[in-house]
Every structure is written in C-alpha cells, then in structure tokens.
C-alpha positions as semicolon CSV with decimal commas, in nm:
position;residue;x (nm);y (nm);z (nm)
1;X;4,947;9,246;-5,248
2;X;4,577;9,195;-5,225
3;X;4,443;9,018;-5,530
4;X;4,109;8,864;-5,559
5;X;4,057;8,496;-5,617
6;X;3,911;8,561;-5,960
7;X;4,218;8,762;-6,065
8;X;4,446;8,484;-5,941
9;X;4,243;8,227;-6,134
10;X;4,256;8,442;-6,447
11;X;4,637;8,481;-6,419
12;X;4,680;8,108;-6,359
13;X;4,451;8,027;-6,654
14;X;4,644;8,261;-6,884
15;X;4,972;8,107;-6,765
16;X;4,840;7,759;-6,834
17;X;4,718;7,861;-7,182
18;X;5,053;8,025;-7,256
19;X;5,237;7,709;-7,142
20;X;5,012;7,495;-7,362
21;X;5,077;7,723;-7,661
22;X;5,452;7,701;-7,606
23;X;5,441;7,321;-7,572
24;X;5,217;7,299;-7,880
25;X;5,452;7,514;-8,088
26;X;5,752;7,310;-7,978
27;X;5,567;6,991;-8,066
28;X;5,464;7,131;-8,403
29;X;5,817;7,242;-8,498
30;X;5,963;6,910;-8,385
31;X;5,702;6,717;-8,580
32;X;5,768;6,934;-8,886
33;X;6,142;6,860;-8,861
34;X;6,074;6,486;-8,836
35;X;5,837;6,507;-9,134
36;X;6,101;6,689;-9,339
37;X;6,362;6,429;-9,246
38;X;6,126;6,147;-9,344
39;X;6,049;6,317;-9,675
40;X;6,423;6,354;-9,745
41;X;6,474;5,988;-9,657
42;X;6,189;5,885;-9,884
43;X;6,294;6,100;-10,179
44;X;6,671;6,078;-10,157
45;X;6,801;5,796;-9,941
46;X;6,558;5,527;-10,054
47;X;6,600;5,632;-10,418
48;X;6,980;5,627;-10,381
49;X;6,974;5,278;-10,232
50;X;6,751;5,160;-10,516
51;X;6,991;5,297;-10,776
52;X;7,290;5,136;-10,606
53;X;7,101;4,808;-10,586
54;X;7,025;4,832;-10,959
55;X;7,394;4,895;-11,030
56;X;7,491;4,592;-10,822
57;X;7,237;4,372;-11,003
58;X;7,373;4,486;-11,337
59;X;7,727;4,420;-11,219
60;X;7,629;4,061;-11,140
61;X;7,469;4,029;-11,485
62;X;7,795;4,142;-11,644
63;X;7,985;3,880;-11,448
64;X;7,743;3,600;-11,535
65;X;7,735;3,691;-11,905
66;X;8,114;3,723;-11,916
67;X;8,150;3,375;-11,772
68;X;7,893;3,234;-12,017
69;X;8,084;3,402;-12,300
70;X;8,399;3,232;-12,182
71;X;8,231;2,892;-12,165
72;X;8,129;2,880;-12,533
73;X;8,341;2,817;-12,842
74;X;8,092;2,919;-13,110
75;X;8,068;3,295;-13,183
76;X;7,691;3,266;-13,233
77;X;7,652;3,152;-12,872
78;X;7,885;3,423;-12,742
79;X;7,708;3,716;-12,910
80;X;7,391;3,721;-12,696
81;X;7,605;3,732;-12,383
82;X;7,810;4,023;-12,515
83;X;7,487;4,210;-12,586
84;X;7,347;4,133;-12,242
85;X;7,671;4,248;-12,078
86;X;7,663;4,570;-12,284
87;X;7,305;4,635;-12,169
88;X;7,407;4,577;-11,807
89;X;7,701;4,818;-11,849
90;X;7,461;5,080;-11,984
91;X;7,234;5,012;-11,686
92;X;7,519;5,075;-11,441
93;X;7,614;5,398;-11,615
94;X;7,252;5,512;-11,609
95;X;7,222;5,428;-11,237
96;X;7,541;5,622;-11,163
97;X;7,414;5,923;-11,360
98;X;7,083;5,920;-11,173
99;X;7,264;5,871;-10,842
100;X;7,483;6,173;-10,913
101;X;7,172;6,393;-10,909
102;X;7,101;6,280;-10,551
103;X;7,448;6,345;-10,407
104;X;7,433;6,546;-10,085
105;X;7,797;6,596;-9,984
106;X;8,158;6,570;-10,096
107;X;8,208;6,228;-9,940
108;X;7,919;6,091;-10,146
109;X;8,073;6,244;-10,461
110;X;8,414;6,098;-10,376
111;X;8,263;5,750;-10,331
112;X;8,083;5,775;-10,666
113;X;8,402;5,892;-10,838
114;X;8,590;5,599;-10,685
115;X;8,320;5,355;-10,802
116;X;8,339;5,498;-11,154
117;X;8,717;5,456;-11,155
118;X;8,689;5,096;-11,031
119;X;8,416;5,023;-11,287
120;X;8,641;5,153;-11,563
121;X;8,921;4,917;-11,452
122;X;8,671;4,633;-11,432
123;X;8,539;4,701;-11,782
124;X;8,892;4,724;-11,924
125;X;8,970;4,381;-11,779
126;X;8,636;4,250;-11,908
127;X;8,717;4,370;-12,259
128;X;9,059;4,200;-12,249
129;X;8,897;3,879;-12,128
130;X;8,624;3,895;-12,394
131;X;8,885;3,962;-12,664
132;X;9,070;3,646;-12,569
133;X;8,742;3,458;-12,544
134;X;8,640;3,575;-12,893
135;X;8,971;3,438;-13,022
136;X;8,894;3,111;-12,841
137;X;9,209;3,157;-12,633
138;X;9,060;2,993;-12,326
139;X;9,385;2,976;-12,133
140;X;9,454;3,345;-12,195
141;X;9,095;3,439;-12,115
142;X;9,107;3,241;-11,789
143;X;9,435;3,406;-11,700
144;X;9,290;3,755;-11,757
145;X;8,975;3,651;-11,572
146;X;9,162;3,528;-11,265
147;X;9,441;3,787;-11,254
148;X;9,260;4,104;-11,368
149;X;8,886;4,078;-11,414
150;X;8,797;3,895;-11,093
151;X;9,023;4,112;-10,867
152;X;8,883;4,428;-11,029
153;X;8,531;4,302;-10,957
154;X;8,619;4,226;-10,597
155;X;8,750;4,580;-10,550
156;X;8,434;4,721;-10,706
157;X;8,206;4,527;-10,474
158;X;8,414;4,570;-10,157
C-alpha cells in the first residue's frame, strides 16, 4: 500500500485526536461520578451524622437532668430538670424524624427502628425513676436508675 507521508500524518493526527477525545470523555464521566458521590456525601451522609450527633447530645442532656432531678428533694428544684429532659426528648424525636427522611436502605431503616425501640425502653425507665424521685423515694429511684435506666441507656448508646 502506497500512502503518502501527508496521508499517514493525517491518519495519525486523527487517531491521536480520537484517543484524546476518548480519554477526555472517560475523565469527564469519572469526574462527574466523583462529583455526584461528593454531593451525596455532603447532602446526606454529613447531614445524617449531624442529626445522630444531635440525638446523642440530647440523650446526654436527658441523663444529666435525670440525675439532677434525683439529687434534689424540693419539687421546685426538680421541675426545671424535668422540663429540660422533656425538651431533650423532643429534640431526639425530631432528630430521628429528620433522619428518617435521609434513609437510603433497609439496614439504615432497621437501625433507626431499633434505636427508637431502645429509646422507648429508656424513656419508660426514666419515667419510673422520675416518678420515684418525685415521691422522694431515693432508694427506689436509685434502684430503678441502676437496674433499668442505666442499662437501657447503655444499650441505646452501644
């Protein structure tokens, strides 16, 4: 096959341009995929972690206010801690509701359902402990705290 040098150069140039276009398209699609993954991470994963962190902070506020409630004898000193604990409980429920909107798979849903179940057990134990504390039954409140409330909290944070 007799081809001129100029034809060979033209074919080589077109091959090089075609190779550059293919590499460029591959780079573009890969970059687009990475950008989409980063956007998902920014919008969903980071938001989810923030909501879970808020729930954990509120859980700790419940624990602190429950213990303060237990440490006082006067109802007037107990009331602010009950209100603060109630606000923290509302905060956890709000965080869970917002988190539910960001769920991406069944495992995530199952974990949230399990956390809600554990929170319910924890709050039941808290209410029993607060009831005894309101009645100034310190021994009974400590017993509920040690045998029910604290173990329920440990399961929730495990």
